[in-house]
C-alpha atoms as a printed R data frame, in Angstrom:
    type eleno elety resid chain resno       x        y        z
1   ATOM     1    CA   MET     A     1 -20.968 -117.047 -109.443
2   ATOM     2    CA   GLY     A     2 -20.555 -113.746 -111.255
3   ATOM     3    CA   GLY     A     3 -17.443 -111.948 -112.367
4   ATOM     4    CA   GLY     A     4 -17.136 -109.733 -109.292
5   ATOM     5    CA   ILE     A     5 -14.330 -109.307 -106.783
6   ATOM     6    CA   TYR     A     6 -14.127 -111.652 -103.796
7   ATOM     7    CA   LEU     A     7 -11.996 -111.836 -100.656
8   ATOM     8    CA   ILE     A     8 -11.210 -114.942  -98.594
9   ATOM     9    CA   ASP     A     9 -11.339 -113.774  -94.972
10  ATOM    10    CA   ASP     A    10  -9.547 -115.147  -91.909
11  ATOM    11    CA   ASP     A    11 -12.317 -117.703  -91.384
12  ATOM    12    CA   ASP     A    12 -11.826 -119.035  -94.934
13  ATOM    13    CA   ARG     A    13 -15.135 -117.553  -96.041
14  ATOM    14    CA   LEU     A    14 -15.662 -116.013  -99.457
15  ATOM    15    CA   VAL     A    15 -16.738 -112.391  -99.065
16  ATOM    16    CA   GLU     A    16 -18.146 -110.482 -102.017
17  ATOM    17    CA   MET     A    17 -16.798 -106.983 -102.569
18  ATOM    18    CA   THR     A    18 -18.744 -104.142 -104.157
19  ATOM    19    CA   GLU     A    19 -17.620 -100.915 -105.788
20  ATOM    20    CA   GLN     A    20 -17.993  -97.821 -103.670
21  ATOM    21    CA   ALA     A    21 -17.152  -94.293 -104.749
22  ATOM    22    CA   TYR     A    22 -14.199  -92.505 -103.169
23  ATOM    23    CA   ASP     A    23 -15.263  -89.914 -100.618
24  ATOM    24    CA   SER     A    24 -12.975  -87.401 -102.277
25  ATOM    25    CA   GLU     A    25 -10.140  -87.039 -104.759
26  ATOM    26    CA   ASP     A    26  -7.874  -86.509 -101.760
27  ATOM    27    CA   GLN     A    27  -8.650  -90.043 -100.567
28  ATOM    28    CA   LEU     A    28  -7.362  -91.517 -103.829
29  ATOM    29    CA   GLN     A    29  -4.255  -89.343 -103.609
30  ATOM    30    CA   GLU     A    30  -3.585  -90.584 -100.077
31  ATOM    31    CA   LEU     A    31  -3.875  -94.200 -101.203
32  ATOM    32    CA   LEU     A    32  -1.240  -93.620 -103.885
33  ATOM    33    CA   GLU     A    33   1.036  -91.902 -101.402
34  ATOM    34    CA   LYS     A    34   0.753  -94.824  -98.977
35  ATOM    35    CA   TYR     A    35   0.661  -97.638 -101.564
36  ATOM    36    CA   PRO     A    36   2.647  -96.592 -104.674
37  ATOM    37    CA   ASN     A    37   2.383 -100.135 -106.071
38  ATOM    38    CA   LEU     A    38  -1.195  -99.277 -107.005
39  ATOM    39    CA   LEU     A    39   0.425  -97.758 -110.106
40  ATOM    40    CA   ALA     A    40   0.689 -101.314 -111.467
41  ATOM    41    CA   GLY     A    41   4.400 -101.361 -112.193
42  ATOM    42    CA   ASP     A    42   4.167 -105.008 -113.240
43  ATOM    43    CA   GLN     A    43   1.765 -104.107 -116.041
44  ATOM    44    CA   ILE     A    44   3.799 -101.112 -117.186
45  ATOM    45    CA   ASP     A    45   6.833 -103.358 -117.677
46  ATOM    46    CA   ARG     A    46   6.140 -107.079 -117.348
47  ATOM    47    CA   ALA     A    47   9.779 -108.083 -117.914
48  ATOM    48    CA   THR     A    48  11.112 -105.692 -115.273
49  ATOM    49    CA   PRO     A    49   8.258 -104.475 -113.069
50  ATOM    50    CA   ARG     A    50   8.532 -100.827 -112.141
51  ATOM    51    CA   ARG     A    51   9.184  -99.917 -108.521
52  ATOM    52    CA   TRP     A    52   8.369  -96.478 -107.189
53  ATOM    53    CA   LEU     A    53  10.258  -93.954 -105.104
54  ATOM    54    CA   SER     A    54   7.947  -91.196 -103.907
55  ATOM    55    CA   VAL     A    55   9.511  -87.758 -104.317
56  ATOM    56    CA   ASN     A    56   6.593  -85.676 -103.158
57  ATOM    57    CA   ARG     A    57   2.878  -85.157 -103.189
58  ATOM    58    CA   GLU     A    58   1.614  -81.849 -104.578
59  ATOM    59    CA   SER     A    59   5.017  -81.174 -106.129
60  ATOM    60    CA   ALA     A    60   5.372  -77.513 -107.051
61  ATOM    61    CA   ILE     A    61   6.817  -76.351 -110.370
62  ATOM    62    CA   THR     A    62   8.159  -72.848 -109.890
63  ATOM    63    CA   LEU     A    63   8.807  -70.127 -112.437
64  ATOM    64    CA   GLU     A    64  12.431  -69.251 -111.816
65  ATOM    65    CA   GLU     A    65  12.101  -65.626 -112.857
66  ATOM    66    CA   ASP     A    66   9.474  -64.776 -110.233
67  ATOM    67    CA   ARG     A    67   9.871  -67.675 -107.770
68  ATOM    68    CA   VAL     A    68   6.118  -68.249 -107.800
69  ATOM    69    CA   ASP     A    69   4.680  -71.774 -107.562
70  ATOM    70    CA   ARG     A    70   2.659  -71.909 -110.776
71  ATOM    71    CA   TRP     A    71   1.799  -75.621 -111.002
72  ATOM    72    CA   ASN     A    72   1.193  -78.319 -108.394
73  ATOM    73    CA   LEU     A    73   1.494  -81.917 -109.571
74  ATOM    74    CA   ASP     A    74  -0.520  -84.486 -107.603
75  ATOM    75    CA   HIS     A    75   2.401  -86.923 -107.288
76  ATOM    76    CA   LEU     A    76   5.964  -87.221 -108.477
77  ATOM    77    CA   PHE     A    77   7.573  -90.671 -108.424
78  ATOM    78    CA   LEU     A    78  10.848  -92.037 -109.764
79  ATOM    79    CA   ASP     A    79  11.248  -95.614 -110.943
80  ATOM    80    CA   GLN     A    80  14.368  -97.732 -110.460
81  ATOM    81    CA   ASP     A    81  15.811  -96.440 -113.744
82  ATOM    82    CA   GLY     A    82  15.477  -92.830 -112.625
83  ATOM    83    CA   ILE     A    83  12.570  -92.019 -114.945
84  ATOM    84    CA   PRO     A    84  10.452  -89.161 -113.524
85  ATOM    85    CA   THR     A    85   6.842  -90.312 -113.330
86  ATOM    86    CA   LEU     A    86   4.251  -87.536 -113.146
87  ATOM    87    CA   VAL     A    87   0.882  -88.606 -111.760
88  ATOM    88    CA   GLU     A    88  -2.372  -86.680 -111.965
89  ATOM    89    CA   VAL     A    89  -5.446  -87.966 -110.113
90  ATOM    90    CA   LYS     A    90  -9.120  -87.318 -110.897
91  ATOM    91    CA   ARG     A    91 -12.471  -88.865 -110.014
92  ATOM    92    CA   THR     A    92 -14.805  -89.570 -112.905
93  ATOM    93    CA   ASP     A    93 -17.734  -87.839 -111.193
94  ATOM    94    CA   ASP     A    94 -15.992  -84.686 -112.392
95  ATOM    95    CA   THR     A    95 -17.784  -84.122 -115.701
96  ATOM    96    CA   ASP     A    96 -14.782  -82.317 -117.191
97  ATOM    97    CA   VAL     A    97 -12.319  -85.038 -116.146
98  ATOM    98    CA   ARG     A    98 -10.871  -85.633 -119.622
99  ATOM    99    CA   GLN     A    99 -10.278  -81.984 -120.507
100 ATOM   100    CA   LYS     A   100  -8.987  -81.046 -117.061
101 ATOM   101    CA   ILE     A   101  -6.642  -83.957 -116.515
102 ATOM   102    CA   LEU     A   102  -5.172  -83.842 -120.036
103 ATOM   103    CA   GLY     A   103  -4.597  -80.111 -120.057
104 ATOM   104    CA   LYS     A   104  -3.030  -80.035 -116.608
105 ATOM   105    CA   MET     A   105  -0.728  -82.988 -117.255
106 ATOM   106    CA   LEU     A   106   0.601  -81.650 -120.560
107 ATOM   107    CA   ASP     A   107   1.113  -78.264 -118.927
108 ATOM   108    CA   TYR     A   108   3.098  -79.895 -116.117
109 ATOM   109    CA   ALA     A   109   5.251  -81.958 -118.465
110 ATOM   110    CA   ALA     A   110   6.066  -79.107 -120.838
111 ATOM   111    CA   ASN     A   111   6.978  -76.666 -118.102
112 ATOM   112    CA   ALA     A   112   8.740  -79.134 -115.814
113 ATOM   113    CA   LEU     A   113  11.459  -79.534 -118.432
114 ATOM   114    CA   ILE     A   114  12.066  -75.775 -118.389
115 ATOM   115    CA   TYR     A   115  11.311  -74.661 -114.857
116 ATOM   116    CA   TRP     A   116  11.955  -77.736 -112.685
117 ATOM   117    CA   PRO     A   117  15.613  -77.588 -111.573
118 ATOM   118    CA   PHE     A   118  17.041  -81.050 -111.027
119 ATOM   119    CA   LYS     A   119  18.285  -80.132 -107.563
120 ATOM   120    CA   SER     A   120  14.733  -79.328 -106.486
121 ATOM   121    CA   ILE     A   121  13.722  -82.956 -107.089
122 ATOM   122    CA   VAL     A   122  16.482  -84.158 -104.773
123 ATOM   123    CA   SER     A   123  15.565  -81.623 -102.107
124 ATOM   124    CA   GLN     A   124  11.843  -82.416 -102.366
125 ATOM   125    CA   PHE     A   125  12.600  -86.103 -101.844
126 ATOM   126    CA   GLU     A   126  14.711  -85.380  -98.764
127 ATOM   127    CA   VAL     A   127  12.168  -82.967  -97.284
128 ATOM   128    CA   ASN     A   128   9.316  -85.406  -97.901
129 ATOM   129    CA   CYS     A   129  11.206  -88.203  -96.122
130 ATOM   130    CA   ARG     A   130  11.906  -86.055  -93.077
131 ATOM   131    CA   GLU     A   131   8.301  -84.855  -92.897
132 ATOM   132    CA   VAL     A   132   7.173  -88.468  -92.418
133 ATOM   133    CA   GLY     A   133   9.997  -89.238  -90.008
134 ATOM   134    CA   ARG     A   134  12.150  -91.284  -92.391
135 ATOM   135    CA   ASP     A   135  15.867  -91.056  -93.095
136 ATOM   136    CA   PRO     A   136  16.346  -90.316  -96.838
137 ATOM   137    CA   GLU     A   137  19.347  -92.640  -97.082
138 ATOM   138    CA   GLN     A   138  17.404  -95.498  -95.493
139 ATOM   139    CA   VAL     A   139  14.445  -94.953  -97.841
140 ATOM   140    CA   PHE     A   140  16.780  -94.923 -100.821
141 ATOM   141    CA   GLU     A   141  18.524  -98.109  -99.620
142 ATOM   142    CA   GLU     A   142  15.172  -99.887  -99.238
143 ATOM   143    CA   PHE     A   143  14.276  -98.813 -102.756
144 ATOM   144    CA   LEU     A   144  17.397  -99.911 -104.640
145 ATOM   145    CA   GLY     A   145  19.266 -102.097 -102.127
146 ATOM   146    CA   GLU     A   146  22.180 -101.494  -99.796
147 ATOM   147    CA   ASN     A   147  24.755 -101.626 -102.609
148 ATOM   148    CA   ALA     A   148  22.941  -99.091 -104.781
149 ATOM   149    CA   ASN     A   149  24.870  -96.191 -106.263
150 ATOM   150    CA   GLU     A   150  22.866  -93.200 -105.093
151 ATOM   151    CA   GLU     A   151  24.977  -90.685 -107.011
152 ATOM   152    CA   GLY     A   152  24.614  -92.722 -110.202
153 ATOM   153    CA   PHE     A   153  20.852  -92.954 -109.711
154 ATOM   154    CA   TRP     A   154  20.423  -89.188 -109.359
155 ATOM   155    CA   SER     A   155  22.634  -88.719 -112.403
156 ATOM   156    CA   ARG     A   156  20.214  -90.902 -114.421
157 ATOM   157    CA   VAL     A   157  17.283  -88.858 -113.138
158 ATOM   158    CA   LYS     A   158  18.965  -85.682 -114.365
159 ATOM   159    CA   THR     A   159  19.775  -87.218 -117.754
160 ATOM   160    CA   ASN     A   160  16.210  -88.490 -118.208
161 ATOM   161    CA   LEU     A   161  14.730  -85.134 -117.283
162 ATOM   162    CA   GLN     A   162  16.976  -83.260 -119.685
163 ATOM   163    CA   ALA     A   163  16.181  -85.731 -122.490
164 ATOM   164    CA   GLY     A   164  12.431  -85.464 -121.921
165 ATOM   165    CA   LYS     A   165  12.259  -89.122 -120.931
166 ATOM   166    CA   LEU     A   166   9.258  -88.963 -118.648
167 ATOM   167    CA   ARG     A   167   6.253  -91.053 -117.787
168 ATOM   168    CA   LEU     A   168   2.859  -89.352 -117.569
169 ATOM   169    CA   VAL     A   169   0.265  -91.362 -115.648
170 ATOM   170    CA   PHE     A   170  -3.414  -90.491 -115.425
171 ATOM   171    CA   VAL     A   171  -5.140  -92.122 -112.439
172 ATOM   172    CA   ALA     A   172  -8.898  -92.310 -111.923
173 ATOM   173    CA   ASP     A   173 -11.502  -94.596 -110.403
174 ATOM   174    CA   GLU     A   174 -12.647  -95.203 -113.964
175 ATOM   175    CA   ILE     A   175 -10.878  -94.305 -117.210
176 ATOM   176    CA   PRO     A   176 -13.477  -93.057 -119.732
177 ATOM   177    CA   ALA     A   177 -13.216  -94.440 -123.263
178 ATOM   178    CA   GLU     A   178 -12.493  -90.967 -124.650
179 ATOM   179    CA   LEU     A   179  -9.574  -90.472 -122.271
180 ATOM   180    CA   ARG     A   180  -8.263  -93.949 -123.059
181 ATOM   181    CA   ARG     A   181  -8.174  -93.170 -126.780
182 ATOM   182    CA   VAL     A   182  -6.341  -89.884 -126.197
183 ATOM   183    CA   VAL     A   183  -3.807  -91.591 -123.910
184 ATOM   184    CA   GLU     A   184  -3.171  -94.286 -126.523
185 ATOM   185    CA   PHE     A   185  -2.708  -91.628 -129.212
186 ATOM   186    CA   LEU     A   186  -0.309  -89.569 -127.100
187 ATOM   187    CA   ASN     A   187   1.666  -92.661 -126.138
188 ATOM   188    CA   GLU     A   188   2.254  -93.421 -129.809
189 ATOM   189    CA   GLN     A   189   3.295  -89.856 -130.643
190 ATOM   190    CA   MET     A   190   5.311  -88.622 -127.648
191 ATOM   191    CA   ASP     A   191   8.505  -90.688 -127.777
192 ATOM   192    CA   PRO     A   192  10.554  -90.762 -125.531
193 ATOM   193    CA   THR     A   193   7.763  -89.872 -123.082
194 ATOM   194    CA   ASP     A   194   5.355  -92.654 -122.073
195 ATOM   195    CA   VAL     A   195   1.704  -91.759 -121.504
196 ATOM   196    CA   LEU     A   196  -0.402  -94.205 -119.495
197 ATOM   197    CA   ALA     A   197  -3.702  -94.451 -117.646
198 ATOM   198    CA   VAL     A   198  -4.347  -96.457 -114.486
199 ATOM   199    CA   GLU     A   199  -7.783  -97.321 -113.167
200 ATOM   200    CA   ILE     A   200  -8.039  -97.818 -109.395
201 ATOM   201    CA   LYS     A   201 -11.536  -98.893 -108.413
202 ATOM   202    CA   PRO     A   202 -12.664  -98.504 -104.797
203 ATOM   203    CA   VAL     A   203 -14.277 -101.593 -103.258
204 ATOM   204    CA   SER     A   204 -15.843 -102.457  -99.905
205 ATOM   205    CA   TYR     A   205 -17.496 -105.407  -98.221
206 ATOM   206    CA   ALA     A   206 -20.937 -106.238  -99.525
207 ATOM   207    CA   HIS     A   207 -23.607 -106.225  -96.817
């Protein structure tokens, strides 16, 4: 038996899975929105696995002086310690994936610290919850527990943002070696910001 991926179905049969390309970049974005745990929080911090609170998809960073949305981040998450986690998604069939994803992410991070008012993160979270028919307080309680200090959590988010304590996550169906080396280099140099790459491979039943 090879080193592939296998699924045990309801009839206790072993079913081989095969890789299959995403239909679109939007499909991968939707998967992250629906299943944030795909960001592998247990591998980011094995001692205390990261959990994810979705703030928004296609989060806009606005220039305050002209009120124009200049940047749109694929996903913005917060972990249980209030660390803003910026996620940019690309498929590797884009030949310029490394240059595009690196340039956009660094642009987001640098300008978010200047142009992203803290209150807009709170409002984006609340609007996003209501758009999917969820009560923001209930979502927050499910995230941190019924005894969680919501005010204290948002205070940590504000402190982290002001201190530049961010997490930049590049997501693709395959992380090219060149991108991996750049991510490793940036992660060593950009303290207190963490720079990571997550590979999410699409699979389907083999026929």
